[in-house]
C-alpha positions as CSV (number, residue, x, y, z in Angstrom):
1,X,9.2,4.5,5.6
2,X,8.0,7.7,7.8
3,X,4.8,7.7,9.3
4,X,4.0,11.2,9.9
5,X,7.3,13.0,11.6
6,X,8.6,9.0,12.6
7,X,10.2,6.7,10.7
8,X,8.6,3.3,11.5
9,X,10.9,0.1,10.9
10,X,8.3,-2.0,13.1
11,X,5.8,-4.6,11.4
12,X,7.2,-3.9,8.1
13,X,8.6,-5.9,5.1
14,X,11.1,-4.4,2.9
15,X,11.3,-5.7,-1.1
16,X,14.5,-3.9,-3.0
17,X,14.7,-4.4,-7.2
18,X,17.0,-3.2,-9.5
19,X,15.3,-2.2,-13.2
20,X,14.7,-5.0,-15.8
21,X,12.2,-4.6,-18.3
22,X,12.1,-8.6,-18.6
23,X,10.8,-9.4,-15.3
24,X,6.5,-9.7,-15.8
25,X,3.8,-10.6,-13.7
26,X,2.8,-14.2,-13.4
27,X,-0.3,-15.3,-16.1
28,X,-1.0,-18.7,-16.8
29,X,-1.3,-21.4,-19.6
30,X,-4.4,-21.4,-22.1
31,X,-3.3,-24.6,-23.4
32,X,-1.6,-27.9,-22.5
33,X,1.5,-28.7,-23.4
34,X,3.2,-32.3,-23.9
35,X,6.6,-32.7,-22.0
36,X,9.5,-31.7,-24.8
37,X,7.4,-29.6,-26.3
38,X,9.4,-25.8,-27.3
39,X,6.5,-23.8,-26.9
40,X,4.0,-22.8,-24.5
41,X,0.5,-20.5,-25.3
42,X,-0.2,-18.0,-22.6
43,X,-2.8,-15.6,-21.2
44,X,-0.6,-12.7,-21.2
45,X,2.8,-11.4,-22.7
46,X,3.3,-8.2,-21.1
47,X,6.8,-7.3,-20.6
48,X,8.4,-10.8,-21.7
49,X,11.3,-10.5,-23.9
50,X,13.5,-12.8,-25.9
51,X,16.0,-13.5,-23.5
52,X,14.5,-13.2,-20.4
53,X,13.6,-16.0,-18.1
54,X,10.2,-18.0,-17.4
55,X,9.2,-20.6,-14.8
56,X,7.3,-23.1,-16.0
57,X,5.9,-25.8,-12.5
58,X,8.9,-25.9,-10.8
59,X,11.5,-25.7,-14.1
60,X,13.2,-22.4,-15.3
61,X,13.8,-22.0,-19.1
62,X,15.4,-19.0,-21.1
63,X,12.4,-17.2,-23.9
64,X,14.0,-17.7,-27.1
65,X,11.0,-15.9,-29.1
66,X,7.3,-14.5,-28.8
67,X,4.3,-14.3,-30.9
68,X,3.0,-11.4,-30.0
69,X,-0.3,-11.9,-32.3
70,X,-0.9,-15.9,-30.6
71,X,1.1,-15.3,-27.6
72,X,3.1,-18.4,-28.7
73,X,6.0,-18.0,-26.4
74,X,9.0,-20.5,-27.7
75,X,12.0,-21.5,-25.5
76,X,15.7,-22.3,-26.1
77,X,15.0,-25.5,-24.7
78,X,12.1,-28.4,-24.3
79,X,9.7,-28.4,-21.5
80,X,11.0,-31.5,-18.5
81,X,7.6,-31.6,-18.0
82,X,3.6,-31.4,-19.3
83,X,2.1,-28.1,-18.5
84,X,-1.7,-28.7,-18.1
85,X,-4.0,-25.8,-19.1
86,X,-4.4,-23.4,-16.4
87,X,-1.0,-23.6,-14.7
88,X,1.1,-20.7,-13.6
89,X,3.7,-19.4,-15.4
90,X,6.4,-16.6,-13.6
91,X,9.2,-14.8,-14.0
92,X,11.7,-15.9,-11.0
93,X,12.6,-12.3,-10.4
94,X,9.3,-10.7,-9.7
95,X,7.9,-9.4,-6.8
96,X,4.5,-8.3,-6.3
97,X,5.6,-5.7,-4.1
98,X,7.8,-4.1,-6.6
99,X,5.8,-5.1,-9.9
100,X,6.6,-6.2,-13.3
101,X,10.1,-4.7,-14.6
102,X,11.9,-4.8,-11.5
103,X,14.0,-7.6,-10.8
104,X,14.0,-8.8,-7.0
105,X,17.5,-8.2,-5.1
106,X,18.3,-11.4,-3.1
107,X,20.8,-13.6,-2.0
108,X,20.7,-15.6,-5.4
109,X,20.1,-12.9,-7.5
110,X,22.4,-10.4,-6.3
111,X,23.2,-8.3,-9.2
112,X,26.1,-6.9,-7.4
113,X,24.5,-5.7,-4.0
114,X,26.2,-7.9,-1.2
115,X,23.8,-7.3,1.3
116,X,20.4,-6.0,3.1
117,X,17.9,-7.3,0.5
118,X,15.1,-7.8,3.0
119,X,16.2,-4.5,5.3
120,X,16.1,-0.9,5.0
121,X,19.2,-0.6,4.1
122,X,21.2,-2.4,1.1
123,X,25.0,-2.1,0.1
124,X,26.0,-1.4,-3.6
125,X,28.7,-2.1,-5.0
126,X,30.9,-0.3,-8.1
127,X,30.1,-3.5,-10.1
128,X,26.7,-3.2,-9.7
129,X,26.3,-0.1,-11.5
130,X,27.9,-0.1,-15.2
131,X,27.3,3.5,-16.2
132,X,23.8,4.1,-14.6
133,X,21.6,1.9,-12.9
134,X,18.0,2.2,-11.2
135,X,17.1,0.6,-7.7
136,X,13.7,0.7,-6.2
137,X,12.6,0.1,-2.7
138,X,9.3,-1.0,-1.5
139,X,8.0,-0.9,1.8
140,X,4.7,-2.6,3.3
141,X,2.4,-2.3,6.4
142,X,2.1,-5.7,7.9
143,X,0.7,-4.2,11.1
144,X,-2.9,-5.7,11.2
145,X,-3.9,-4.7,14.7
146,X,-7.2,-2.4,15.1
147,X,-7.6,0.8,13.7
148,X,-4.0,0.8,11.3
149,X,-5.6,2.4,8.1
150,X,-2.7,1.9,6.4
151,X,-2.2,-2.4,6.6
152,X,-1.3,-4.1,3.9
153,X,-0.5,-0.9,2.3
154,X,2.6,-0.6,0.0
155,X,4.6,2.5,-0.4
156,X,7.5,2.9,-2.9
157,X,10.5,5.0,-3.5
158,X,13.3,5.4,-6.7
159,X,16.5,6.5,-6.9
160,X,19.2,6.1,-10.4
161,X,23.1,5.9,-9.8
162,X,25.5,7.0,-12.6
163,X,29.4,5.8,-12.5
164,X,30.9,9.1,-13.6
165,X,34.8,8.2,-12.2
166,X,35.0,5.4,-14.9
167,X,32.4,5.7,-18.0
168,X,32.4,3.2,-20.2
169,X,31.4,3.8,-23.9
170,X,30.8,1.1,-26.4
171,X,30.8,0.9,-30.0
172,X,29.3,-1.6,-32.5
173,X,31.7,-2.3,-35.2
174,X,30.5,-5.1,-38.4
175,X,33.3,-6.0,-40.9
176,X,30.6,-6.8,-43.4
177,X,28.4,-3.1,-42.8
178,X,24.6,-3.8,-41.1
179,X,22.8,-3.5,-44.8
180,X,21.4,-7.0,-46.2
181,X,21.5,-7.0,-49.9
182,X,19.3,-9.1,-51.8
183,X,18.8,-10.9,-49.0
184,X,22.3,-12.5,-49.7
185,X,24.2,-12.1,-46.5
186,X,24.2,-12.3,-42.7
187,X,25.4,-9.3,-40.6
188,X,28.5,-9.8,-37.9
189,X,28.6,-7.2,-35.0
190,X,31.5,-6.8,-32.5
191,X,30.6,-4.8,-29.2
192,X,34.0,-2.5,-28.4
193,X,34.6,-1.0,-24.8
194,X,36.5,2.0,-24.0
195,X,37.5,3.4,-21.0
196,X,39.7,6.7,-20.9
197,X,40.5,6.2,-25.0
198,X,41.9,2.5,-24.2
199,X,39.9,-0.8,-25.3
200,X,38.6,-3.0,-22.5
201,X,37.8,-6.7,-22.6
202,X,39.3,-7.2,-25.8
203,X,38.5,-11.4,-25.1
204,X,35.4,-10.5,-24.5
205,X,35.7,-12.4,-21.0
206,X,35.2,-9.4,-18.3
207,X,31.8,-8.9,-19.0
208,X,28.6,-10.2,-20.1
209,X,27.2,-9.7,-23.6
210,X,23.5,-9.6,-24.3
211,X,21.7,-8.5,-27.2
212,X,18.5,-7.8,-28.5
213,X,17.4,-7.6,-32.0
214,X,14.1,-5.5,-31.6
215,X,11.8,-5.6,-35.1
216,X,11.9,-2.0,-37.3
217,X,9.2,-0.3,-34.8
218,X,11.1,-1.2,-31.5
219,X,8.1,-3.2,-30.5
220,X,9.0,-6.8,-30.1
221,X,12.7,-8.5,-29.2
222,X,12.6,-11.3,-32.3
223,X,15.9,-12.4,-31.0
224,X,18.3,-12.7,-28.7
225,X,22.3,-13.7,-29.0
226,X,25.2,-13.6,-26.7
227,X,28.6,-13.0,-26.4
228,X,31.2,-10.3,-27.6
229,X,30.8,-11.1,-31.7
230,X,27.5,-12.3,-32.9
231,X,25.9,-13.1,-36.3
232,X,22.9,-11.9,-37.0
233,X,21.3,-14.3,-39.3
234,X,19.5,-12.6,-43.0
235,X,16.4,-15.0,-41.9
236,X,16.0,-12.9,-38.6
237,X,15.4,-9.8,-40.1
238,X,12.6,-8.4,-42.4
239,X,12.5,-5.3,-43.8
240,X,14.8,-3.6,-41.1
241,X,15.7,-4.6,-38.1
242,X,16.8,-2.5,-34.7
243,X,20.0,-4.2,-33.0
244,X,20.6,-3.3,-29.4
245,X,23.6,-4.8,-26.9
246,X,23.7,-5.2,-23.1
247,X,26.8,-5.2,-21.0
248,X,27.1,-6.6,-17.6
249,X,29.5,-7.8,-15.0
């Protein structure tokens, strides 16, 4: 962080983040939910996505689906404890300095970054960048001495990296095709990876495959799937759907 023509590295706090569209700002529960319930109703669903992580009380869950009209969030597992109306709901990767859509990098959430999560220099390994990745640094001035007009202010910068040394291409294949006819068939899909014309990870164990099924308008994630090969149920598609596969390591 520059202050005038000088680098300032005293009385400041650093936070580093990686682009992640499923990271949302804290919100609250608007209706009490009993222990064992698999749904909660929240005040704000902005940035929430199926497959994203959510913390209710002290427990962490995975989002299964979101009703954008009622703001009801369905979880993949039942609540381990009751949640009162007004209780806080958050994303475990959210950081107020970085904001929504950025996952804060920490020792428990390194995402391929091996050091420097709270300093002015991070170490990014090759595994952190699969073809393309974007990082953000946020710096907060914590100097509250008299006369410091920038006390408490946060400045940010963003940088993106492209891995051009070993680009990986993804091909999505289906033996049954991508059309549901007369509501009679499901759709199978398989992600096939290539590098330099040769297939990678044929067993599906070297990478993590996360699939998102979007509605026809591309505004809502209807369902998420994991694995190299998946089956999209005909019940999950209304009219049309858009299937996307994200691959990480």
